[in-house]
VMD Tcl script that builds the backbone (N, CA, C; Angstrom):
set m [mol new atoms 351]
animate dup $m
set s [atomselect $m all]
$s set {name element resname resid chain x y z} {
  {N N MET 1 A 100.013 29.589 11.593}
  {CA C MET 1 A 99.633 30.607 11.123}
  {C C MET 1 A 99.886 32.009 12.343}
  {N N GLN 2 A 100.025 33.039 11.327}
  {CA C GLN 2 A 100.156 34.135 12.073}
  {C C GLN 2 A 99.010 34.932 11.566}
  {N N PHE 3 A 98.926 35.205 13.700}
  {CA C PHE 3 A 98.123 36.058 13.536}
  {C C PHE 3 A 98.171 37.832 13.235}
  {N N LEU 4 A 99.146 37.946 13.273}
  {CA C LEU 4 A 99.343 39.552 13.351}
  {C C LEU 4 A 99.741 40.308 12.215}
  {N N PRO 5 A 99.639 39.282 10.677}
  {CA C PRO 5 A 100.034 39.407 9.013}
  {C C PRO 5 A 98.964 39.342 8.820}
  {N N ILE 6 A 98.088 38.396 9.344}
  {CA C ILE 6 A 96.615 38.423 8.815}
  {C C ILE 6 A 95.529 39.366 8.922}
  {N N THR 7 A 95.655 39.633 10.667}
  {CA C THR 7 A 95.268 40.450 10.862}
  {C C THR 7 A 95.300 42.475 9.891}
  {N N GLY 8 A 96.670 42.492 10.141}
  {CA C GLY 8 A 97.083 43.517 9.403}
  {C C GLY 8 A 96.363 43.562 8.156}
  {N N ALA 9 A 96.834 42.611 7.002}
  {CA C ALA 9 A 95.775 42.497 6.369}
  {C C ALA 9 A 94.309 43.011 5.455}
  {N N ILE 10 A 93.441 42.465 6.555}
  {CA C ILE 10 A 92.579 42.612 6.433}
  {C C ILE 10 A 92.116 44.044 7.072}
  {N N LEU 11 A 92.670 44.627 8.056}
  {CA C LEU 11 A 92.608 46.552 8.146}
  {C C LEU 11 A 93.260 47.001 6.855}
  {N N THR 12 A 93.840 46.111 6.620}
  {CA C THR 12 A 94.181 47.718 5.574}
  {C C THR 12 A 93.395 47.062 4.130}
  {N N VAL 13 A 92.609 46.276 3.961}
  {CA C VAL 13 A 91.546 45.916 2.900}
  {C C VAL 13 A 90.582 46.855 3.070}
  {N N ALA 14 A 90.263 46.286 4.429}
  {CA C ALA 14 A 88.637 47.624 4.902}
  {C C ALA 14 A 89.110 48.648 4.779}
  {N N GLY 15 A 90.388 49.323 4.964}
  {CA C GLY 15 A 90.528 50.319 5.283}
  {C C GLY 15 A 90.416 50.643 3.758}
  {N N SER 16 A 90.914 50.273 2.764}
  {CA C SER 16 A 91.228 50.480 1.545}
  {C C SER 16 A 89.273 50.517 0.739}
  {N N VAL 17 A 88.695 49.934 1.341}
  {CA C VAL 17 A 87.151 49.647 0.928}
  {C C VAL 17 A 86.583 51.252 1.097}
  {N N PHE 18 A 86.704 51.987 2.310}
  {CA C PHE 18 A 86.219 52.714 2.861}
  {C C PHE 18 A 87.051 54.076 2.335}
  {N N ILE 19 A 87.936 54.226 1.677}
  {CA C ILE 19 A 88.566 55.406 1.363}
  {C C ILE 19 A 88.132 55.114 -0.552}
  {N N LEU 20 A 87.632 53.699 -1.360}
  {CA C LEU 20 A 86.945 53.597 -2.507}
  {C C LEU 20 A 85.558 54.480 -2.154}
  {N N LEU 21 A 85.372 53.657 -1.132}
  {CA C LEU 21 A 84.345 54.581 -1.097}
  {C C LEU 21 A 83.717 56.180 -1.032}
  {N N ALA 22 A 84.807 56.209 -0.486}
  {CA C ALA 22 A 84.723 57.860 -0.325}
  {C C ALA 22 A 84.848 58.725 -2.041}
  {N N ALA 23 A 85.864 58.159 -2.283}
  {CA C ALA 23 A 86.110 58.950 -4.093}
  {C C ALA 23 A 84.582 58.377 -4.497}
  {N N ILE 24 A 84.242 57.054 -4.575}
  {CA C ILE 24 A 82.977 57.294 -5.295}
  {C C ILE 24 A 81.996 58.620 -4.778}
  {N N GLY 25 A 82.076 58.994 -3.273}
  {CA C GLY 25 A 81.239 59.601 -2.659}
  {C C GLY 25 A 81.629 60.823 -3.162}
  {N N LEU 26 A 82.856 61.268 -3.170}
  {CA C LEU 26 A 83.066 62.464 -3.770}
  {C C LEU 26 A 82.053 62.855 -5.473}
  {N N VAL 27 A 82.367 61.538 -6.185}
  {CA C VAL 27 A 82.357 62.069 -7.183}
  {C C VAL 27 A 80.288 61.713 -7.213}
  {N N ARG 28 A 79.863 60.973 -6.583}
  {CA C ARG 28 A 78.152 60.863 -6.231}
  {C C ARG 28 A 77.582 62.031 -5.721}
  {N N MET 29 A 77.815 62.637 -5.292}
  {CA C MET 29 A 77.260 63.534 -4.379}
  {C C MET 29 A 76.844 64.865 -4.861}
  {N N PRO 30 A 76.118 65.356 -4.747}
  {CA C PRO 30 A 75.594 66.517 -5.727}
  {C C PRO 30 A 76.024 67.670 -5.561}
  {N N ASP 31 A 76.325 68.458 -4.353}
  {CA C ASP 31 A 76.969 69.378 -4.406}
  {C C ASP 31 A 78.107 69.612 -2.893}
  {N N LEU 32 A 78.866 70.518 -3.120}
  {CA C LEU 32 A 80.049 70.754 -2.379}
  {C C LEU 32 A 80.049 70.146 -0.948}
  {N N TYR 33 A 79.061 70.419 -0.368}
  {CA C TYR 33 A 79.132 70.433 1.531}
  {C C TYR 33 A 79.065 68.880 1.390}
  {N N THR 34 A 78.082 68.085 0.502}
  {CA C THR 34 A 77.961 66.841 0.557}
  {C C THR 34 A 79.159 65.823 0.337}
  {N N ARG 35 A 79.698 66.797 -0.693}
  {CA C ARG 35 A 80.881 66.036 -1.427}
  {C C ARG 35 A 81.963 66.015 -0.169}
  {N N ILE 36 A 82.182 67.022 0.513}
  {CA C ILE 36 A 82.919 67.375 1.847}
  {C C ILE 36 A 82.699 66.450 2.632}
  {N N GLN 37 A 81.591 66.244 3.246}
  {CA C GLN 37 A 81.336 65.122 4.163}
  {C C GLN 37 A 81.634 64.090 4.050}
  {N N ALA 38 A 81.194 63.081 2.704}
  {CA C ALA 38 A 81.372 61.962 2.253}
  {C C ALA 38 A 82.994 61.667 2.706}
  {N N GLY 39 A 83.963 62.662 1.796}
  {CA C GLY 39 A 85.150 62.286 1.273}
  {C C GLY 39 A 85.572 62.340 2.893}
  {N N THR 40 A 85.413 63.290 3.869}
  {CA C THR 40 A 86.064 63.298 4.855}
  {C C THR 40 A 86.330 62.117 5.693}
  {N N LYS 41 A 84.542 61.993 6.149}
  {CA C LYS 41 A 84.308 60.396 7.061}
  {C C LYS 41 A 85.179 59.500 6.287}
  {N N ALA 42 A 84.835 59.085 5.248}
  {CA C ALA 42 A 85.158 57.802 4.795}
  {C C ALA 42 A 86.667 57.719 4.573}
  {N N SER 43 A 87.585 58.722 3.832}
  {CA C SER 43 A 88.920 58.928 4.111}
  {C C SER 43 A 89.294 58.478 5.566}
  {N N THR 44 A 89.350 59.375 6.207}
  {CA C THR 44 A 89.305 59.487 7.918}
  {C C THR 44 A 89.683 58.160 8.255}
  {N N LEU 45 A 88.283 57.623 8.454}
  {CA C LEU 45 A 87.932 56.347 8.507}
  {C C LEU 45 A 88.789 55.309 7.713}
  {N N GLY 46 A 88.900 54.769 6.568}
  {CA C GLY 46 A 89.962 54.712 5.878}
  {C C GLY 46 A 91.290 54.638 5.997}
  {N N THR 47 A 91.851 55.817 5.576}
  {CA C THR 47 A 93.705 56.226 6.473}
  {C C THR 47 A 93.616 55.464 7.641}
  {N N ILE 48 A 92.818 55.583 8.932}
  {CA C ILE 48 A 92.783 54.871 9.970}
  {C C ILE 48 A 92.794 53.761 9.785}
  {N N LEU 49 A 92.011 52.504 9.256}
  {CA C LEU 49 A 92.208 51.841 9.157}
  {C C LEU 49 A 93.389 51.144 8.781}
  {N N VAL 50 A 94.108 51.541 7.439}
  {CA C VAL 50 A 95.715 51.016 6.429}
  {C C VAL 50 A 96.565 51.296 7.716}
  {N N LEU 51 A 96.861 52.657 8.076}
  {CA C LEU 51 A 97.804 52.582 9.134}
  {C C LEU 51 A 97.447 51.573 10.232}
  {N N LEU 52 A 96.538 51.395 11.316}
  {CA C LEU 52 A 96.852 50.289 11.864}
  {C C LEU 52 A 96.750 48.921 11.343}
  {N N GLY 53 A 96.619 48.706 10.169}
  {CA C GLY 53 A 97.480 47.394 9.469}
  {C C GLY 53 A 98.246 47.385 8.930}
  {N N LEU 54 A 99.485 48.642 8.825}
  {CA C LEU 54 A 100.338 48.586 8.658}
  {C C LEU 54 A 100.855 48.408 10.491}
  {N N ALA 55 A 100.455 48.682 11.165}
  {CA C ALA 55 A 100.945 48.655 12.941}
  {C C ALA 55 A 101.320 46.942 13.042}
  {N N PHE 56 A 100.121 46.263 12.873}
  {CA C PHE 56 A 100.076 44.860 12.496}
  {C C PHE 56 A 101.145 44.322 11.752}
  {N N VAL 57 A 101.580 44.401 10.497}
  {CA C VAL 57 A 101.859 43.911 9.936}
  {C C VAL 57 A 103.891 44.416 10.386}
  {N N PHE 58 A 103.867 45.141 10.614}
  {CA C PHE 58 A 105.461 46.355 10.951}
  {C C PHE 58 A 105.023 46.776 12.863}
  {N N PRO 59 A 104.934 46.154 13.315}
  {CA C PRO 59 A 105.112 45.846 14.531}
  {C C PRO 59 A 105.580 47.544 15.339}
  {N N ALA 60 A 107.332 47.722 14.486}
  {CA C ALA 60 A 109.308 48.108 14.575}
  {C C ALA 60 A 108.167 49.498 14.336}
  {N N TRP 61 A 107.171 49.630 13.803}
  {CA C TRP 61 A 106.707 50.609 13.578}
  {C C TRP 61 A 105.625 51.842 14.078}
  {N N THR 62 A 105.013 50.847 14.802}
  {CA C THR 62 A 103.669 51.314 15.258}
  {C C THR 62 A 103.576 52.457 16.199}
  {N N LEU 63 A 105.254 52.781 17.076}
  {CA C LEU 63 A 104.654 54.417 17.494}
  {C C LEU 63 A 104.351 55.519 16.563}
  {N N LYS 64 A 105.242 55.344 14.856}
  {CA C LYS 64 A 105.544 56.753 14.463}
  {C C LYS 64 A 103.727 56.284 13.436}
  {N N LEU 65 A 103.006 55.007 13.636}
  {CA C LEU 65 A 102.006 54.986 13.175}
  {C C LEU 65 A 101.003 55.542 13.908}
  {N N ILE 66 A 101.035 55.411 15.171}
  {CA C ILE 66 A 100.042 55.829 15.834}
  {C C ILE 66 A 99.940 57.307 15.661}
  {N N LEU 67 A 101.357 58.148 15.975}
  {CA C LEU 67 A 101.155 59.470 15.641}
  {C C LEU 67 A 100.771 59.413 14.289}
  {N N LEU 68 A 100.677 58.795 13.450}
  {CA C LEU 68 A 100.234 59.327 12.124}
  {C C LEU 68 A 98.921 59.081 12.057}
  {N N ILE 69 A 98.127 58.411 12.857}
  {CA C ILE 69 A 96.653 58.481 13.247}
  {C C ILE 69 A 96.401 59.335 13.701}
  {N N ALA 70 A 96.762 60.163 14.830}
  {CA C ALA 70 A 96.367 60.780 15.804}
  {C C ALA 70 A 96.362 62.652 14.588}
  {N N PHE 71 A 97.339 62.302 13.991}
  {CA C PHE 71 A 97.693 63.758 13.340}
  {C C PHE 71 A 96.099 63.556 11.846}
  {N N VAL 72 A 96.043 62.713 11.467}
  {CA C VAL 72 A 94.964 62.595 10.496}
  {C C VAL 72 A 93.798 62.912 11.051}
  {N N ALA 73 A 93.457 61.530 12.307}
  {CA C ALA 73 A 92.180 62.213 13.018}
  {C C ALA 73 A 91.931 63.497 13.461}
  {N N ILE 74 A 92.915 63.802 13.652}
  {CA C ILE 74 A 92.699 65.858 14.373}
  {C C ILE 74 A 92.732 66.635 12.776}
  {N N THR 75 A 93.591 66.633 11.768}
  {CA C THR 75 A 93.496 67.533 10.631}
  {C C THR 75 A 92.262 67.618 9.704}
  {N N ASN 76 A 92.359 66.212 9.456}
  {CA C ASN 76 A 91.390 65.947 8.232}
  {C C ASN 76 A 89.876 66.473 8.530}
  {N N PRO 77 A 88.771 66.712 9.637}
  {CA C PRO 77 A 87.845 66.979 10.083}
  {C C PRO 77 A 88.111 68.803 10.398}
  {N N ILE 78 A 89.322 69.239 10.978}
  {CA C ILE 78 A 89.373 70.551 10.807}
  {C C ILE 78 A 89.489 70.769 9.533}
  {N N SER 79 A 89.937 70.357 8.585}
  {CA C SER 79 A 90.336 71.214 7.446}
  {C C SER 79 A 88.854 70.979 6.584}
  {N N SER 80 A 88.302 69.923 6.727}
  {CA C SER 80 A 87.044 69.851 5.619}
  {C C SER 80 A 85.876 71.138 6.751}
  {N N HIS 81 A 86.116 71.309 7.825}
  {CA C HIS 81 A 85.270 71.908 8.720}
  {C C HIS 81 A 85.589 73.540 7.835}
  {N N VAL 82 A 86.788 73.551 7.503}
  {CA C VAL 82 A 87.263 74.718 7.143}
  {C C VAL 82 A 86.924 75.391 6.026}
  {N N LEU 83 A 87.387 74.303 5.260}
  {CA C LEU 83 A 86.730 74.519 3.912}
  {C C LEU 83 A 85.375 74.653 3.374}
  {N N ALA 84 A 84.411 73.645 4.387}
  {CA C ALA 84 A 82.778 74.121 4.239}
  {C C ALA 84 A 82.592 75.743 4.458}
  {N N ARG 85 A 82.843 75.941 6.086}
  {CA C ARG 85 A 82.746 77.189 6.400}
  {C C ARG 85 A 83.274 78.411 5.252}
  {N N ALA 86 A 84.403 78.271 4.468}
  {CA C ALA 86 A 84.892 78.983 3.906}
  {C C ALA 86 A 83.954 79.262 2.321}
  {N N ALA 87 A 83.278 77.612 2.324}
  {CA C ALA 87 A 82.512 78.014 0.629}
  {C C ALA 87 A 80.967 78.714 0.975}
  {N N ALA 88 A 80.702 78.646 2.410}
  {CA C ALA 88 A 79.365 79.176 2.714}
  {C C ALA 88 A 79.586 80.331 2.963}
  {N N ARG 89 A 80.532 81.111 3.489}
  {CA C ARG 89 A 80.843 82.581 3.362}
  {C C ARG 89 A 81.274 82.869 1.836}
  {N N SER 90 A 81.206 82.275 0.743}
  {CA C SER 90 A 81.444 82.743 -0.305}
  {C C SER 90 A 80.772 82.993 -1.274}
  {N N GLY 91 A 79.303 82.001 -0.166}
  {CA C GLY 91 A 78.277 82.174 -1.514}
  {C C GLY 91 A 77.626 80.668 -2.241}
  {N N GLU 92 A 78.706 79.768 -1.824}
  {CA C GLU 92 A 78.471 78.777 -2.763}
  {C C GLU 92 A 77.123 77.835 -2.477}
  {N N PRO 93 A 76.127 77.539 -3.379}
  {CA C PRO 93 A 74.865 77.403 -3.304}
  {C C PRO 93 A 75.091 75.292 -2.932}
  {N N PHE 94 A 73.732 75.617 -2.365}
  {CA C PHE 94 A 73.210 74.204 -1.736}
  {C C PHE 94 A 72.434 73.523 -2.795}
  {N N HIS 95 A 72.362 72.486 -2.993}
  {CA C HIS 95 A 71.245 71.690 -3.813}
  {C C HIS 95 A 70.095 71.790 -2.892}
  {N N PRO 96 A 68.926 71.889 -4.422}
  {CA C PRO 96 A 67.916 71.750 -3.606}
  {C C PRO 96 A 67.275 70.392 -2.469}
  {N N ASP 97 A 68.069 69.504 -2.466}
  {CA C ASP 97 A 67.767 68.714 -1.777}
  {C C ASP 97 A 68.468 68.951 -0.368}
  {N N THR 98 A 69.432 70.205 -0.264}
  {CA C THR 98 A 70.065 69.927 0.667}
  {C C THR 98 A 69.181 69.995 1.722}
  {N N ARG 99 A 69.127 69.500 3.689}
  {CA C ARG 99 A 68.714 70.038 4.198}
  {C C ARG 99 A 69.640 70.973 4.746}
  {N N GLY 100 A 69.437 72.358 5.775}
  {CA C GLY 100 A 70.606 72.515 7.138}
  {C C GLY 100 A 70.735 74.102 6.485}
  {N N GLU 101 A 70.360 74.198 5.388}
  {CA C GLU 101 A 71.075 76.016 5.316}
  {C C GLU 101 A 70.851 77.201 6.087}
  {N N LYS 102 A 69.606 76.721 7.052}
  {CA C LYS 102 A 69.182 77.855 7.780}
  {C C LYS 102 A 69.975 78.017 8.874}
  {N N TYR 103 A 71.103 77.201 9.260}
  {CA C TYR 103 A 71.766 77.234 10.132}
  {C C TYR 103 A 73.539 78.217 9.587}
  {N N MET 104 A 73.336 78.180 7.995}
  {CA C MET 104 A 74.496 78.396 7.880}
  {C C MET 104 A 73.960 79.963 6.995}
  {N N GLN 105 A 73.622 81.056 8.137}
  {CA C GLN 105 A 73.350 82.354 7.983}
  {C C GLN 105 A 74.749 83.201 8.394}
  {N N PRO 106 A 74.484 84.074 6.957}
  {CA C PRO 106 A 76.456 85.368 7.855}
  {C C PRO 106 A 76.415 85.233 9.214}
  {N N ASP 107 A 77.422 85.226 9.984}
  {CA C ASP 107 A 77.660 85.538 10.991}
  {C C ASP 107 A 78.004 86.897 10.895}
  {N N ASP 108 A 76.801 87.876 11.686}
  {CA C ASP 108 A 76.741 89.259 12.146}
  {C C ASP 108 A 78.773 89.611 12.811}
  {N N ASN 109 A 79.043 88.693 13.576}
  {CA C ASN 109 A 80.172 89.449 15.014}
  {C C ASN 109 A 81.539 89.256 14.335}
  {N N GLN 110 A 81.238 88.481 13.207}
  {CA C GLN 110 A 82.319 88.748 12.167}
  {C C GLN 110 A 82.957 89.972 11.631}
  {N N PRO 111 A 84.546 90.256 11.799}
  {CA C PRO 111 A 84.651 91.857 10.468}
  {C C PRO 111 A 84.352 90.924 9.325}
  {N N SER 112 A 84.336 92.565 7.926}
  {CA C SER 112 A 83.970 91.997 6.693}
  {C C SER 112 A 85.608 91.844 6.613}
  {N N ASN 113 A 85.547 91.641 5.226}
  {CA C ASN 113 A 87.155 91.845 4.878}
  {C C ASN 113 A 87.585 93.296 4.719}
  {N N THR 114 A 86.545 94.482 4.263}
  {CA C THR 114 A 87.048 95.278 4.093}
  {C C THR 114 A 87.218 96.543 5.256}
  {N N GLU 115 A 86.061 95.882 6.261}
  {CA C GLU 115 A 86.795 96.095 7.869}
  {C C GLU 115 A 88.165 96.017 8.043}
  {N N LYS 116 A 88.606 96.806 9.276}
  {CA C LYS 116 A 89.603 96.376 10.066}
  {C C LYS 116 A 89.193 96.334 11.829}
  {N N ALA 117 A 89.617 95.445 12.448}
  {CA C ALA 117 A 89.447 94.650 13.292}
  {C C ALA 117 A 89.979 95.467 14.323}
}
mol reanalyze $m
mol bondsrecalc $m
mol representation Tube
mol addrep $m
């Protein structure tokens, strides 16, 4: 019995399940902000698990896959934060059941688009 391919297959299937849950979350969530949160967290974990599974199945690719994991772990949360911040600044409304909008007040220290810094 081979340990590495079986472990890789289990990790890949688990990652695929998380990616599926992210897709379902994108459809089911009520507003942009909760969709960003659901999609980012689950898809980041799912992608990392799939890449780890591939590292077990193809050990020669491990270094490249670790670099990809680091890239995904850094860029996915940053990009979702930037998208949510841009949506908040452009006035995207919250769902009535969403809590936390008191933290989304405009930042008075930032120059507006018409002002030159």
